[in-house]
Structure formats: C-alpha cells, structure tokens
C-alpha positions as CSV (number, residue, x, y, z in Angstrom):
1,X,16.5,23.2,25.5
2,X,13.1,22.1,26.5
3,X,11.1,20.6,23.4
4,X,7.5,19.9,23.3
5,X,6.8,17.5,20.2
6,X,3.0,17.1,19.3
7,X,1.7,14.3,17.1
8,X,-1.1,11.9,16.4
9,X,-1.9,8.3,15.6
10,X,-3.8,9.0,12.4
11,X,-1.3,6.4,10.5
12,X,1.9,5.6,11.9
13,X,4.0,8.2,10.0
14,X,3.2,11.2,12.5
15,X,4.5,9.4,15.4
16,X,7.4,7.8,14.1
17,X,8.6,11.4,12.7
18,X,8.3,12.6,16.3
19,X,9.9,9.7,17.8
20,X,12.8,10.0,15.3
21,X,13.3,13.6,16.1
22,X,13.1,12.9,19.9
23,X,15.9,10.4,19.8
24,X,18.2,12.8,17.8
25,X,17.4,15.7,19.9
26,X,18.4,13.8,23.1
27,X,21.4,12.4,21.5
28,X,22.9,15.9,20.4
29,X,22.6,17.2,24.0
30,X,22.0,15.1,27.1
31,X,20.8,18.3,28.7
32,X,18.0,18.7,26.4
33,X,14.4,17.7,27.7
34,X,11.9,16.4,25.3
35,X,8.2,15.9,26.0
36,X,6.3,13.8,23.1
37,X,2.4,13.9,23.3
38,X,-0.3,12.5,21.5
39,X,-1.9,15.7,21.2
40,X,-5.4,14.4,19.9
41,X,-5.7,12.0,23.0
42,X,-4.5,14.8,25.3
43,X,-7.0,17.3,24.4
44,X,-10.1,15.2,24.0
45,X,-10.6,11.5,24.2
46,X,-13.9,11.9,21.9
47,X,-12.1,13.7,19.5
48,X,-9.0,11.4,19.3
49,X,-11.3,8.5,19.0
50,X,-13.5,10.0,16.2
51,X,-10.5,11.3,14.2
52,X,-8.5,8.1,14.5
53,X,-11.3,5.7,14.1
54,X,-12.7,7.7,11.4
55,X,-9.5,7.7,9.5
56,X,-9.0,4.2,9.7
57,X,-12.6,3.3,8.9
58,X,-12.9,5.7,5.9
59,X,-9.5,5.2,4.6
60,X,-9.4,1.5,4.4
61,X,-13.3,0.7,3.9
62,X,-14.3,3.9,2.1
63,X,-11.3,5.4,0.3
64,X,-13.2,7.3,-2.2
65,X,-15.3,9.0,0.9
66,X,-12.0,9.6,2.6
67,X,-10.5,11.2,-1.0
68,X,-13.5,13.6,-1.1
69,X,-13.1,14.8,2.4
70,X,-9.7,15.0,2.0
71,X,-9.8,17.4,-1.1
72,X,-12.8,19.1,0.5
73,X,-10.9,20.2,3.5
74,X,-8.0,21.3,1.1
75,X,-9.7,24.6,0.1
76,X,-11.9,27.1,1.6
77,X,-14.9,25.1,1.9
78,X,-17.3,24.4,4.8
79,X,-15.1,21.1,5.4
80,X,-12.0,23.1,6.0
81,X,-13.7,25.9,7.9
82,X,-14.8,23.1,10.4
83,X,-11.5,21.5,10.6
84,X,-10.1,24.8,11.6
85,X,-12.7,25.7,13.9
86,X,-12.8,22.4,15.9
87,X,-9.3,22.2,16.1
88,X,-9.0,25.8,17.1
89,X,-11.5,25.2,19.9
90,X,-9.5,22.5,21.6
91,X,-6.2,24.6,21.3
92,X,-6.9,26.0,25.0
93,X,-6.6,22.3,26.3
94,X,-2.7,22.9,25.8
95,X,-2.6,25.8,28.1
96,X,-2.1,23.8,31.5
97,X,0.7,21.9,29.5
98,X,2.5,24.9,28.3
99,X,2.3,26.4,31.6
100,X,3.8,23.2,33.5
101,X,6.2,22.2,30.8
102,X,7.5,25.7,29.7
103,X,9.0,24.6,26.4
104,X,11.7,26.7,24.3
105,X,10.1,25.3,21.3
106,X,7.1,23.4,19.9
107,X,7.3,20.9,17.2
108,X,4.2,19.7,15.4
109,X,4.3,16.6,13.1
110,X,0.5,16.5,12.6
111,X,-1.9,19.3,10.7
112,X,-4.3,19.4,13.7
113,X,-1.5,20.2,16.2
114,X,-0.2,23.0,13.8
115,X,-3.7,24.4,13.7
116,X,-4.2,24.3,17.5
117,X,-0.6,25.6,18.3
118,X,-0.9,28.5,15.7
119,X,-4.2,29.5,17.3
120,X,-2.6,29.8,20.8
121,X,0.3,32.2,19.1
122,X,-2.4,34.2,17.1
123,X,-4.2,34.8,20.4
124,X,-1.3,35.9,22.2
125,X,-1.4,33.0,24.6
126,X,2.4,32.3,24.0
127,X,5.1,33.3,21.6
128,X,7.2,30.2,21.7
129,X,8.5,29.3,18.2
130,X,6.2,26.7,16.3
131,X,8.1,24.4,14.0
132,X,5.6,22.4,11.6
133,X,6.7,19.2,10.1
134,X,4.8,18.2,7.0
135,X,5.0,14.4,6.9
136,X,4.1,13.8,3.1
137,X,5.3,14.8,-0.3
138,X,2.4,17.3,-1.3
139,X,1.1,20.0,0.8
140,X,-2.4,20.2,2.5
141,X,-4.2,23.4,3.6
142,X,-4.7,22.0,7.1
143,X,-0.8,22.5,7.5
144,X,-0.8,26.0,6.6
145,X,-1.6,28.4,9.4
146,X,-0.5,31.9,10.2
147,X,1.5,31.7,13.2
148,X,3.8,29.0,12.1
149,X,7.4,30.0,12.6
150,X,9.2,27.3,10.4
151,X,8.0,24.7,8.0
152,X,9.9,21.6,7.3
153,X,9.3,19.7,4.0
154,X,10.4,16.7,2.2
155,X,11.7,18.2,-1.1
156,X,12.4,21.5,-2.9
157,X,9.4,21.1,-4.8
158,X,7.5,21.5,-1.8
159,X,8.9,25.0,-1.1
160,X,7.3,26.4,-4.5
161,X,3.9,24.5,-3.3
162,X,3.8,26.1,0.0
163,X,4.8,29.5,-1.5
164,X,1.7,29.2,-4.0
165,X,-0.2,28.7,-0.8
166,X,0.8,32.0,0.6
167,X,3.6,31.0,2.8
168,X,6.9,32.8,2.8
169,X,9.5,30.6,1.2
170,X,12.1,32.1,3.5
171,X,10.5,29.8,6.4
172,X,10.4,26.7,4.5
173,X,13.2,24.3,4.8
174,X,13.5,21.4,2.4
175,X,15.7,19.3,4.6
176,X,13.5,16.1,4.7
177,X,11.2,14.3,7.0
178,X,13.1,13.2,10.0
179,X,13.8,9.6,10.4
180,X,16.2,7.5,12.5
181,X,19.7,8.2,11.1
182,X,20.3,4.3,10.9
183,X,18.3,4.1,7.7
184,X,21.0,6.2,5.8
185,X,23.7,3.9,7.0
186,X,24.5,1.2,4.3
187,X,24.7,-2.4,5.5
188,X,28.4,-3.7,5.3
189,X,27.0,-7.3,6.3
190,X,24.4,-7.5,3.6
191,X,25.6,-10.8,2.5
192,X,25.9,-12.1,6.0
193,X,22.4,-11.0,6.8
194,X,20.9,-12.7,3.6
195,X,22.5,-15.9,4.5
196,X,21.2,-15.7,8.2
197,X,17.6,-16.0,6.5
198,X,18.7,-18.9,4.4
199,X,18.8,-16.5,1.4
200,X,21.2,-16.4,-1.8
201,X,23.4,-13.2,-1.7
202,X,23.6,-13.6,-5.5
203,X,19.7,-13.5,-6.0
204,X,17.5,-10.3,-6.0
205,X,15.4,-9.8,-3.1
206,X,11.8,-8.1,-2.8
207,X,10.7,-6.7,0.3
208,X,6.9,-6.5,0.9
209,X,5.7,-3.9,3.8
210,X,2.5,-5.6,4.0
211,X,0.7,-4.7,7.4
212,X,-1.5,-1.8,5.9
213,X,-2.9,-4.0,3.2
214,X,-6.0,-6.0,3.6
215,X,-5.4,-9.7,3.7
216,X,-7.0,-10.6,0.3
217,X,-5.0,-7.8,-1.2
218,X,-1.5,-8.8,-0.1
219,X,-2.3,-12.5,-0.8
220,X,-3.0,-11.7,-4.4
221,X,0.5,-9.7,-4.6
222,X,2.2,-12.6,-3.3
223,X,0.6,-15.1,-5.6
224,X,1.5,-12.8,-8.5
225,X,5.3,-12.6,-7.2
226,X,5.4,-16.4,-7.2
227,X,4.2,-16.4,-10.7
228,X,7.0,-14.2,-12.0
229,X,9.2,-16.2,-14.1
230,X,12.2,-15.2,-12.6
231,X,14.5,-16.4,-9.7
232,X,14.4,-14.2,-6.7
233,X,13.5,-14.2,-3.0
234,X,11.0,-12.4,-0.9
235,X,10.7,-11.0,2.5
236,X,7.1,-10.1,3.8
237,X,6.8,-7.9,6.9
238,X,3.1,-8.1,8.3
239,X,3.8,-5.8,11.2
240,X,1.3,-5.9,13.9
241,X,-1.4,-7.3,11.4
242,X,-2.3,-10.6,13.2
243,X,-4.8,-11.8,10.5
244,X,-2.2,-11.2,7.7
245,X,0.5,-13.1,9.6
246,X,-1.8,-15.9,10.1
247,X,-2.6,-16.2,6.6
248,X,1.0,-16.1,5.6
249,X,1.9,-18.8,8.3
250,X,-0.7,-21.3,6.9
251,X,0.5,-20.7,3.5
252,X,4.1,-21.6,4.4
253,X,3.3,-23.9,7.3
254,X,5.0,-21.9,9.9
255,X,8.4,-22.5,8.8
256,X,11.1,-20.2,7.1
257,X,12.0,-23.0,4.9
258,X,10.5,-23.2,1.2
259,X,7.9,-25.9,0.3
260,X,7.1,-26.0,-3.4
261,X,3.7,-27.0,-4.4
262,X,0.1,-26.4,-4.0
263,X,-1.1,-25.6,-0.5
264,X,-4.7,-25.2,0.7
265,X,-5.1,-21.7,2.5
266,X,-7.2,-20.8,5.3
267,X,-7.3,-17.2,6.2
268,X,-9.3,-14.6,8.0
269,X,-10.8,-11.5,6.4
270,X,-12.3,-8.5,8.3
271,X,-14.1,-9.8,11.3
272,X,-15.0,-13.4,10.4
273,X,-12.9,-16.5,9.5
274,X,-13.7,-17.4,5.7
275,X,-12.7,-20.5,4.3
276,X,-11.3,-20.1,0.7
277,X,-9.2,-22.8,-1.6
278,X,-6.5,-20.7,-2.8
279,X,-4.1,-22.5,-4.4
280,X,-0.8,-20.6,-4.5
281,X,2.2,-22.3,-6.1
282,X,5.1,-21.4,-4.0
283,X,8.2,-21.0,-6.3
284,X,10.1,-18.3,-4.3
285,X,11.9,-18.6,-0.9
286,X,10.1,-16.4,1.7
287,X,10.9,-15.0,4.8
288,X,8.0,-14.0,7.2
289,X,8.2,-11.4,9.7
290,X,5.8,-10.1,12.2
291,X,6.5,-6.8,13.9
292,X,10.2,-5.6,13.8
293,X,12.4,-2.8,15.0
294,X,14.8,-3.6,12.5
295,X,13.1,-2.3,9.1
296,X,16.4,-0.6,8.3
297,X,18.1,-3.9,8.1
298,X,15.5,-5.5,5.6
299,X,15.4,-2.1,3.7
300,X,19.1,-2.3,3.2
301,X,19.4,-5.9,2.1
302,X,16.4,-5.5,-0.2
303,X,16.8,-4.7,-4.1
304,X,13.0,-3.4,-4.5
305,X,10.2,-2.9,-2.0
306,X,6.4,-3.2,-2.7
307,X,4.6,-0.7,-0.2
308,X,1.8,1.7,0.3
309,X,2.9,5.3,-0.3
310,X,2.9,6.6,3.4
311,X,5.1,9.4,3.9
312,X,7.5,7.8,6.6
313,X,7.9,4.5,5.0
314,X,8.7,6.3,1.5
315,X,11.1,8.6,3.4
316,X,12.8,5.5,4.8
317,X,13.1,3.8,1.4
318,X,14.5,6.8,0.0
319,X,17.0,6.8,2.7
320,X,17.9,3.3,1.9
321,X,18.2,4.1,-1.9
322,X,15.5,1.5,-2.2
323,X,13.4,1.7,-5.4
324,X,9.6,1.4,-4.8
325,X,6.6,-0.3,-6.3
326,X,3.6,1.5,-4.9
327,X,0.3,-0.4,-4.3
328,X,-3.3,1.2,-3.9
329,X,-2.4,4.5,-2.5
330,X,-5.5,5.7,-0.2
331,X,-7.2,8.8,-2.2
332,X,-5.7,12.0,-0.8
333,X,-2.1,12.3,0.7
334,X,-1.1,9.0,-0.6
335,X,-2.1,9.5,-4.2
336,X,-0.4,12.8,-3.9
337,X,2.7,10.9,-2.7
338,X,2.5,8.7,-5.8
339,X,2.2,11.4,-8.1
340,X,5.4,12.9,-6.9
341,X,7.4,9.7,-6.6
342,X,6.7,8.2,-9.9
343,X,7.2,11.7,-11.6
344,X,10.7,11.8,-10.1
345,X,11.7,8.3,-11.2
346,X,11.6,7.2,-7.5
347,X,8.9,4.6,-7.8
348,X,6.4,2.7,-10.2
349,X,2.5,2.4,-9.3
350,X,0.4,-0.4,-9.4
351,X,-3.4,0.0,-9.1
352,X,-6.0,-2.5,-9.1
353,X,-6.9,-3.3,-12.9
354,X,-10.1,-1.5,-14.0
355,X,-12.7,-3.6,-15.8
356,X,-11.4,-2.0,-18.9
357,X,-7.8,-3.2,-18.4
358,X,-9.4,-6.7,-17.6
359,X,-11.3,-6.8,-20.9
360,X,-8.4,-5.6,-22.9
361,X,-5.9,-8.1,-21.4
362,X,-8.4,-10.7,-22.2
363,X,-8.8,-9.8,-25.7
364,X,-5.0,-9.5,-26.2
365,X,-4.8,-12.8,-24.2
366,X,-2.4,-11.3,-21.7
367,X,-2.2,-13.7,-18.6
368,X,0.1,-11.7,-16.4
369,X,-1.3,-9.6,-13.7
370,X,-0.1,-6.0,-13.5
371,X,1.9,-6.8,-10.6
372,X,3.6,-9.6,-12.1
373,X,4.3,-7.9,-15.2
374,X,5.8,-4.9,-13.3
375,X,8.1,-6.8,-11.3
376,X,9.2,-8.9,-14.1
377,X,10.3,-5.8,-16.2
378,X,12.1,-4.2,-13.2
379,X,14.1,-7.5,-12.2
380,X,14.7,-8.8,-15.8
381,X,16.0,-5.5,-16.9
382,X,18.0,-3.8,-14.3
383,X,18.8,-0.5,-16.1
384,X,15.3,0.8,-14.7
385,X,16.1,-0.3,-11.1
386,X,19.5,1.1,-11.2
387,X,18.0,4.5,-12.5
388,X,15.5,4.5,-9.8
389,X,18.1,3.8,-7.2
390,X,20.2,6.6,-8.4
391,X,17.1,8.9,-8.3
392,X,16.5,7.9,-4.8
393,X,20.4,8.7,-3.7
394,X,19.8,12.1,-5.2
395,X,16.7,12.9,-2.9
396,X,18.4,11.3,0.2
397,X,18.3,13.9,2.9
398,X,20.9,12.1,4.9
399,X,20.9,14.5,7.8
400,X,17.2,15.1,8.0
401,X,16.7,15.0,11.7
402,X,20.0,16.8,12.5
403,X,19.0,19.7,10.3
404,X,15.5,19.9,11.9
405,X,17.4,20.2,15.2
406,X,19.5,22.8,14.0
407,X,16.6,24.8,12.8
408,X,15.1,24.4,16.1
409,X,17.9,25.9,17.8
410,X,18.3,28.8,15.5
411,X,14.5,29.4,16.0
412,X,14.9,29.7,19.8
413,X,18.1,31.5,19.7
414,X,16.8,34.2,17.4
415,X,14.1,35.2,20.0
416,X,14.5,38.7,20.8
417,X,11.4,39.2,23.2
418,X,10.8,37.5,26.4
419,X,9.2,34.2,26.4
420,X,5.6,34.3,27.3
421,X,3.7,31.5,28.8
422,X,0.0,31.2,29.3
423,X,-1.6,32.8,32.6
424,X,-4.9,31.8,34.3
425,X,-6.4,34.9,32.3
426,X,-5.3,33.4,29.1
427,X,-7.4,30.2,30.1
428,X,-10.3,32.0,30.8
429,X,-10.4,34.2,27.7
430,X,-10.2,31.2,25.6
431,X,-12.8,29.2,27.3
432,X,-16.1,28.4,25.5
433,X,-18.8,26.0,26.1
434,X,-16.8,22.6,26.5
435,X,-20.3,20.7,26.5
436,X,-21.2,22.2,23.1
437,X,-17.9,21.3,21.7
438,X,-17.9,17.6,23.0
439,X,-21.4,17.2,21.8
440,X,-20.2,18.0,18.4
441,X,-17.3,15.6,18.4
442,X,-19.7,12.8,19.7
443,X,-22.0,13.7,16.8
444,X,-18.9,13.4,14.5
445,X,-18.2,9.7,15.9
446,X,-21.8,8.7,15.7
447,X,-21.7,9.4,12.0
448,X,-18.7,7.6,11.7
449,X,-20.2,4.6,13.4
450,X,-23.4,4.7,11.0
451,X,-21.2,4.5,8.1
452,X,-20.9,1.0,8.7
453,X,-24.3,0.8,7.2
454,X,-25.9,-1.3,10.1
455,X,-28.6,1.3,10.3
456,X,-29.9,2.6,7.1
457,X,-32.8,4.5,9.1
458,X,-30.1,6.9,10.2
459,X,-30.6,10.5,8.6
460,X,-29.3,13.8,9.6
461,X,-31.4,16.7,10.6
462,X,-32.8,18.8,7.5
463,X,-30.8,21.8,7.1
464,X,-32.8,22.9,3.9
465,X,-34.3,25.9,5.6
466,X,-30.9,26.9,7.3
467,X,-32.4,25.8,10.7
468,X,-29.1,24.4,11.6
469,X,-26.5,27.3,11.0
470,X,-23.2,26.1,10.0
471,X,-21.4,28.4,12.4
472,X,-23.8,27.4,15.2
473,X,-23.9,23.5,14.8
474,X,-21.8,22.4,12.3
475,X,-24.6,20.3,10.5
476,X,-23.8,21.1,7.1
477,X,-20.5,19.4,7.1
478,X,-22.0,16.2,9.1
479,X,-24.8,16.1,6.2
480,X,-22.4,16.7,3.6
481,X,-20.4,13.8,4.9
482,X,-23.5,11.5,5.3
483,X,-24.9,12.3,1.8
484,X,-21.6,11.5,0.2
485,X,-21.4,8.5,2.0
486,X,-25.0,7.3,1.0
487,X,-24.1,8.0,-2.6
488,X,-20.9,6.0,-2.5
489,X,-22.6,3.1,-0.6
490,X,-25.4,2.9,-3.2
491,X,-22.8,2.5,-5.8
492,X,-21.0,-0.3,-4.0
493,X,-24.2,-2.2,-3.6
494,X,-24.9,-2.0,-7.4
495,X,-21.6,-3.2,-8.1
C-alpha cells in the first residue's frame, strides 16, 4: 500500500501524529511505502511561513488575538471563507505529487491539508480515499470538508460533535489520535530508572513538560513547586527551548544533584538578557533534561504531569495513564481540550490568577499560589490522583495507530471504481493567477510582521466603501485582523 501523509508544523502535534502513523504502517508490512510531507512548505514557502510564524507569534504573544481568529474561522464567517478559499487555491500544487507518487490513500493530520485534498476530490482530480485525523479533543470547522472519506477522532464524544456539524457519524472513528505504541507499554523497570536519576522510588515524581512555556512562566511554576510543603521530586524537560534550559541550568548550577539554599538566578527573556534577582529556595531534587526521544520513559515513571493542553502531549499522557495539571491553554483548541479533559476527570486546570483572585487571597491571607495549592492537594490526598489515573485508563486507546492503519486498508479495499490520478488537463483546469495568490499570502505575512508593534503608522486600505471586495482581494479579513489587533494592543498598553 502506498500512503501519502500530509501534515504541517503549526505546533508539534500534527507532525508527531504523522510520524507515529508512518512508523506503524511500515512495521505492519515492509512492502508498504509511506511518504510524509510538510504540506504547507510543499505548496508555497510564503504560505507556510505566514501560517507557521503567524501561529507562533499570535498564540504565544497575543493569545487573545489568536482566540478571536480561531473562533472566527470556526463558523460561516469571512475568516472561515478566506481560510477555505486560500487553501483551496493551493490544492492544485499537490497535482504533480499525486501524479508522481500515485498513492493508494491520502492521510491528513492538519485541517489545511484536509481542505486542499477535499478540494481535489471535489473537482474530480482524484478519487483516492482521504483520511482526516483530528489531533485535538474538540472539532474545528476547518477539519470538516465534503469529500473526506473517513475521520479519525480522539473520543466517542467527538462522534456526536461532528454529527452536529453535518458529518455522517458512520465515517467517524473514535479510535484515538495515533501516537507511538511505546507510550502504552508499562515500565517494568520504573524503580531502576528512578534510581538512575538519583531519585527515591518511594517518593512521588512530578514531570514538567516545559518547552512551550515562556521562561518567566515556568520558573514561577518551578518556584511554586519548591514551596509545596510535601516531599517529592521533579523532572523538567525543556525540549529545544535553549533559553529555558539555560535558566534552569543557572538555578541548579548545571548539575543533576540537589543544592538546598538561596541561589541568584540570571536568565533570558524573549530576545534580550535581563538580570533578575530571583531567590528560589530549592527544596526538591530535580532532574533537568533538554531534548529527548524518551518522553515515554519519563511519563511512565511520573505520578503527575504539568503541561500545556496540546493534543499530542495530552494523548501521550492518557496512554501512559498519567494525570495532568494543565497550565495556560492558548485560547482556541487548547482551551477546548482543557474543557474536555477537566470535565472527564482526566486533568485539573491552573490558570493565571486574576486581579480579583489575588485581592481575595490577600483578604483571606492565603499565601499559597494556585499552582502550589493544586499540587499539594493532589499529592497529599492520593484518592483524587488515583481517580484521575483510572479515568485515563478508560480513555486509553491502546491500539490507536494500528486501528487507523486498519481503517486505511478497508478504505482502499472498498474502492470499486478505478483509481484516478491527475492529468495535465486537470492541472490546467485548476490553474489560477499564482501571482495574485502569492501577493495575498505576502500581504498576510506583512500583517503578521506589523503585529510586533514596531510600526504604528501601518494601516490597512479603507474598505468602508467596498472598494476592496472580499471575493476579489481578501482585504476584509486582513482589516478585521488588524483592527482586532490594534484594540488588543491598546488594552495591553493601558494595563
């Protein structure tokens, strides 16, 4: 079976799901041929840069703005239409790839890829089955397209949610998001692995997946963990976040051994080095890890994880039956994930304290941070932790990647018509003005750049008289983005 997997690098989860599925497909049958492509980069470098950099900037620096755009594109609005229109335009870029690789099935792990491939099927360019994997715990309209053959979702609740969006529930499969099977395997050498790190197997272990946090945020979490009046140990994985790793390295003097006492901390924030005297009284043995391919090992030996609610990290935690403490979900899919996980007793959520909460705590003379209080209650009273672990085990889609593989095979085997691949005529029929489309994407990229606030003189063209028609130029979408940004930036400046 020849499998084309299309993904994108907006966050790590889409590509990780694609890679996990590729591994299983190859292992199931050496004769299978798999091609995994970063679809956004493949179709257009400008488009990829605008989408990926725009996602990173807005999600991390302007989360409110990102939430506005996420929800605006989740209904039949101008934003939704532009997302559909832009991605449909770039669909034709896949025609040479389909002609050359001639896949038996196409798998998408990103909504933009689903839009593009659905468009090709809708236009009759190909009839190859299209499998769409939704890598979160709540649906988004961008995933829902008329010519998707099968949907892979995380839970039974997602079946009902997609049906409400008009999808035939018979093509929705709640087999779970594909992850490497090793996450489902228990660690028979847990005590030995803890001992290797100089940890005490009799103590609770808290894992902090910190790479996607800001430096200041995660150091505050770490400080709160050290303030918890219980005896436990900590593993911090920074991923490829070099600034965060350097900050922690400073705190623990670059050694895995524990040093108790007050330590002066110098660390980097954003693009410049700021000196801050942060006295963190270290009370917990800590193992600091940069990037690792053995996340599964650390999840298996931990009793609790503190992480952001990204779809793949959440799925890996569920597979490891690891209760979660979720911190600062980005408005949009991550807050949707948080809502699902907390409602199903799989996680508890810690958000930044509001001004009102801080005042209330001052009046009540509460000295604990919400992080400290949450961790204390979970580790002090293990009934809650045990209950969460049991809930995780019930949603443990152990054979997720294998089940996706079986669904792919059935979809290919059930084809009764002859496979159709693109012809030169198909390419010609879908050709439009490339220069105009790339200008639109460069425009989008320019707006993202201006979001930095470096140029306050930047304004969008006046669309009040309808001079720039949406269907013709797309300016309404860009103007809406910019006006929302100006409002949010003004509010930030006031605060």
